[in-house]
C-alpha positions, 0 to 999 in steps of 0.5 A, a space after each residue: 183732686 187727683 185729676 185737677 193735678 193730673 190736670 195742671 200737670 197736662 196744661 202744663 207741658 202743653 204750654 211748655 211744648 208749645 212755648 218751645 214750638 213758638 221760639 222755633 217758629 220765631 227762629 226760622 222767621 229770623 232767618 228768613 228775615 235775614 235772608 230777606 233783609 239781604 235780598 231786598 237790600 241787593 234788589 233796592 241797589 240795583 234798582 238804584 243803579 239801573 235807575 241812575 244807569 238810565 239817565 247815563 245812557 248806561 251801555 252795560 248791565 247789573 244783578 246779583 253775583 256771587 262777589 256781591 256776597 263779600 264787602 269791597 273792602 275785603 275783595 279788592 285789597 291792592 294798595 299803592 302805599 304798599 310798593 316797595 322802596 325799589 319800584 322806581 327801579 322798574 320804571 320806565 326804564 324800558 319806553 314803549 314804542 308805538 306800534 301798528 296793532 289792529 283796532 280790535 286784538 285779543 290777546 292771551 290769558 288762561 282759564 279765570 281763577 276765583 280768589 274767594 274771600 281772600 283779598 288776593 287779587 295782587 297775586 292772581 293778576 301777578 301770577 294770570 299775566 306770567 301765565 299769559 305770557 308763557 301762553 303767547 310764547 306757544 307754551 300752552 295754559 299753565 296754572 300756576 301757584 297763586 297760594 304760593 305767592 300768597 305764602 312767601 312774598 318777601 313783602 308780608 303781602 297778605 289777604 288784607 293787602 299787597 301790591 305789583 312788587 311781589 312780581 320781584 317773587 317769581 323773578 329768577 332765582 325765586 320762580 313760581 309754583 305749579 297750582 298742582 302742588 300748591 293749591 290754593 286755600 283762599 287764606 294765607 298759611 306757612 310758606 311751603 318750600 318742597 314744591 320745585 319751580 317751574 318757571 320765572 321771568 326776567 324782570 318787569 316793569 311799569 308799562 309808565 310808572 307806578 303812580 299813574 294811568 300809561 296812554 292807550 297806545 302804550 297799554 296796546 303795544 304791551 299786551 300786543 307783545 307780551 299777551 297780557 298787562 297786570 293793573 290796577 283798577 278802582 272798583 266800586 258797588 256797579 263794578 262789583 254787580 256788572 254782568 255783561 255789556 261795556 262798563 261806563 259809569 266812570 269814577 275817579 277813585 283811588 285804585 283797589 284792586 288788581 286785573 288782566 287787561 287782555 284785550 280790546 277793541 276800539 269799536 267800544 273804546 274798551 279793554 277786555 278786562 279778566 278779573 279774579 271773581 270766578 266766571 260768574 262774575 261779569 262775562 264768564 269772568 270777563 269785562 269789557 270797560 272803557 279806556 281809563 274808566 274807574 282809572 283802570 291801566 294804572 300802575 300796568 305792568 308787564 314782564 321779560 321771559 
């Protein structure tokens, strides 16, 4: 009888151990399944894109990249409805003059930044545009703080949305701070006022209006004169998955993302676009995109120093 009881306890113990082992294996397999599901979904999406791109004779490539880990709605929160009530004061005050510009030109821009999981593209465009202007004037590469603009802007803009109106917050007397004093953390925090003003713009204007895409000639004029322009674009899955070439799958969607236009090439019929998704996206953080494709250039803005 004693031996029988011992045998039962041994059997029960083995059963418990096997149960735990099976549950653990299921958990591991479940985790693998989740990863495989994401990988399979991305692969299927890219296969479908490539098939459609082949049909249209597309001139660019797509692939898996870090930007695809976030929903477009999280990365791209530029919102025209958040424009300030006085934005009309910045429209068409200074008319662009058609200048003699080269067929291909690369303006001025600083190193590629990464907005991470925060939808702060509007802040990266506004600050990056100022960095480009400073560089075009011969003052070198400066790294200004997007976080200060995210935290301290006057309009309540956040990771959930913003607009170019926040350029008012880098005008005199407010100005921009250095990244070294006010580093980026990819979420909105309490405004810090201890960092000294590094520099400021005196004014800003839309190249055309806040509600449309200026002419290609007008945008070229301002890139040539100011180093770069901030602008809006419509981002869809193809744009998000872009890896190289000249983006040409054009969709007339509602603009949702802020970028910089830093140059052009008439032979490609395309703008050189600087994004804020790190160097692992696109061509080391840059893109060629056909003129007016995906409404690129919408609400383009420039600064006076």
